[in-house]
Structures are given as C-alpha cells and as structure tokens.
C-alpha positions as CSV (number, residue, x, y, z in Angstrom):
1,M,-28.1,19.6,-18.0
2,K,-24.6,17.2,-18.4
3,Q,-21.2,19.3,-19.0
4,N,-19.2,18.3,-21.5
5,I,-15.6,16.9,-21.3
6,L,-12.7,16.8,-23.6
7,F,-9.5,14.7,-23.0
8,L,-7.3,16.0,-25.3
9,C,-3.5,14.7,-26.2
10,T,-1.2,14.4,-29.4
11,G,-1.8,11.0,-30.7
12,N,-5.5,10.3,-30.1
13,S,-4.4,7.1,-29.3
14,C,-3.7,5.9,-25.8
15,R,-4.0,8.1,-22.7
16,S,-7.1,10.5,-24.0
17,Q,-8.6,7.4,-25.2
18,M,-7.9,5.4,-21.9
19,A,-9.3,8.7,-20.2
20,E,-12.7,8.6,-22.3
21,G,-13.0,5.0,-21.9
22,W,-13.1,5.7,-17.6
23,G,-15.2,9.1,-17.9
24,K,-17.5,6.9,-19.8
25,H,-17.3,3.5,-17.4
26,L,-17.5,5.5,-13.9
27,K,-18.9,9.3,-14.7
28,S,-21.0,9.1,-18.2
29,D,-24.4,10.1,-15.9
30,K,-22.4,13.2,-14.8
31,F,-20.9,14.3,-17.9
32,N,-20.6,13.8,-21.4
33,F,-16.9,12.9,-22.1
34,Y,-15.0,12.9,-25.9
35,S,-11.6,12.2,-26.6
36,A,-9.2,14.3,-29.6
37,G,-5.6,15.1,-30.4
38,T,-3.5,17.9,-32.0
39,K,-3.0,15.4,-34.7
40,K,-4.2,11.5,-35.5
41,H,-2.1,8.9,-34.2
42,G,-4.7,5.4,-34.5
43,L,-5.7,3.7,-31.4
44,N,-2.6,2.0,-29.9
45,P,-3.5,-2.0,-28.9
46,F,-2.1,-2.1,-25.9
47,A,-4.1,0.7,-24.5
48,I,-7.0,-1.6,-26.1
49,K,-5.6,-4.3,-23.9
50,A,-5.1,-2.6,-20.7
51,M,-8.3,-1.1,-20.6
52,G,-10.0,-4.5,-21.8
53,E,-8.6,-6.0,-18.3
54,V,-10.5,-4.0,-16.5
55,G,-14.2,-4.7,-18.3
56,V,-13.5,-0.7,-20.2
57,D,-13.9,-1.6,-24.3
58,I,-12.5,1.3,-25.9
59,S,-12.0,-1.0,-29.0
60,G,-14.6,0.6,-30.7
61,H,-13.3,4.3,-30.7
62,E,-12.1,6.2,-33.3
63,S,-8.8,8.5,-32.9
64,N,-9.8,12.2,-33.8
65,T,-8.0,15.3,-34.3
66,T,-10.1,18.3,-33.0
67,D,-11.4,18.9,-36.3
68,E,-13.3,16.1,-36.2
69,L,-15.2,16.4,-32.9
70,P,-18.9,16.5,-32.5
71,E,-20.2,20.7,-32.4
72,V,-20.9,21.1,-28.5
73,K,-19.3,23.5,-26.2
74,M,-16.7,21.7,-24.4
75,D,-16.8,23.0,-20.7
76,Y,-13.8,21.6,-19.8
77,V,-10.7,20.4,-21.6
78,F,-7.8,18.3,-20.4
79,T,-4.7,18.1,-21.8
80,V,-3.0,14.9,-20.7
81,C,0.2,15.3,-22.1
82,S,2.5,18.4,-22.2
83,D,2.6,19.0,-25.8
84,A,-1.4,18.8,-26.1
85,H,-1.2,21.5,-23.5
86,E,1.2,23.7,-25.0
87,N,-0.5,23.3,-28.6
88,C,-4.2,23.6,-27.5
89,P,-6.4,24.6,-29.7
90,F,-8.9,27.5,-28.4
91,F,-12.2,26.0,-26.9
92,P,-14.5,29.1,-26.6
93,G,-15.5,29.2,-23.1
94,G,-13.8,25.9,-22.5
95,K,-11.7,26.1,-19.3
96,I,-8.2,24.5,-19.6
97,I,-6.9,21.7,-17.0
98,H,-3.4,20.0,-17.5
99,T,-2.6,16.6,-15.8
100,G,0.3,15.2,-17.4
101,F,0.5,11.6,-17.7
102,D,3.6,9.5,-19.1
103,D,3.3,8.2,-22.4
104,P,3.4,4.5,-22.6
105,P,4.1,4.3,-26.0
106,R,7.5,6.4,-25.6
107,L,8.2,4.7,-22.7
108,T,7.7,1.3,-24.0
109,S,9.5,1.8,-27.3
110,H,12.4,0.1,-26.5
111,I,11.0,-3.0,-25.0
112,D,10.3,-5.9,-27.0
113,D,8.7,-8.2,-24.4
114,E,4.3,-7.6,-24.3
115,E,4.1,-8.5,-20.9
116,E,6.9,-6.0,-20.1
117,K,5.1,-2.9,-22.3
118,M,2.2,-3.7,-20.2
119,I,2.9,-2.9,-17.1
120,V,3.8,0.9,-18.0
121,Y,-0.2,0.7,-20.2
122,R,-1.5,-0.9,-16.2
123,R,0.4,1.6,-14.4
124,V,-0.6,4.3,-16.6
125,R,-3.8,3.6,-17.0
126,D,-4.9,2.8,-13.0
127,E,-3.2,6.3,-13.0
128,I,-5.5,7.8,-15.4
129,K,-8.4,6.1,-13.7
130,E,-7.7,8.0,-10.3
131,M,-7.8,11.0,-11.7
132,V,-11.0,10.5,-13.5
133,N,-12.2,9.4,-9.8
134,N,-11.6,12.3,-8.6
135,I,-12.8,14.5,-11.7
136,E,-15.2,16.8,-9.5
137,S,-11.9,18.3,-7.4
138,Y,-10.1,19.4,-10.7
139,L,-13.9,21.3,-11.4
140,G,-13.8,22.5,-8.5
141,G,-16.7,20.3,-7.0
142,K,-18.8,21.7,-9.7
143,N,-21.0,19.5,-11.9
144,E,-24.5,19.4,-13.1
C-alpha cells in the first residue's frame, strides 16, 4: 500500500502546489501526494507557468486548506515554509518533516518584469524537484 504524503504551506498557492505536482510526476508509483495550506490563497499563475515549462501541469489543482483534504491518514507531512511548520495542525500518526523553501510571491512582489519574476520561480521549482527526487532520504529510506 502506498504511503500518503502531504505538502503543507501557508496559502497552498505556490510551493506546496509545485511539490505536489513534482510528487505526482516523479513518484506517483510509490506514494500518494496531496497539498494544502493553513489558509487558502488560490493557485499562483507564475507557479503554473514555471511547472508547465518543465512539462508538469498543475493548472487543474485547487488551493485547499487542511480541512478540505480527503479523509486519509497522512503518513508524512512536509512543511515547505516556516509559517506552516510553526502552525502545523495535528495529523494523527503523521511524521512532520520541515523542508523550507523561499517564497517566490514574497521575493518578487517588488518586481514588475515577468521574466525577472520567473527566474525566482524557476529556482524554487528546481529546488523543490531536487527534494522530491530524494524524498526517500527524508523518510529514512522507507517506502512501501
């Protein structure tokens, strides 16, 4: 039986969505992936664009809070930002693992040029891909 992995961040608009997209794209044969936020900010169009550039379509994802998750036991909860880590809800039996990433919307809020913004989104996208590619190492090599 595949284990369930949740990627949690504040608004479920960018980093957690990218992580879910990468998880489903790279490791769906081993795990079930979900994402949620402690709040709901809507899906970030730059995150959709950055993922689309590498052939991962997250445009059909929805921004959800933890209350809107399916009723499944989360085996692992990856917090991808410090706010979510500090305010992580309780998941019975779930192991919390913090893997913080920079927040592209915050880092680019002062940038008007779309291409300059995309540089930040691409960097974070690629950092998240690296984490997902090596996700078993965060789980102690455990996967069923």
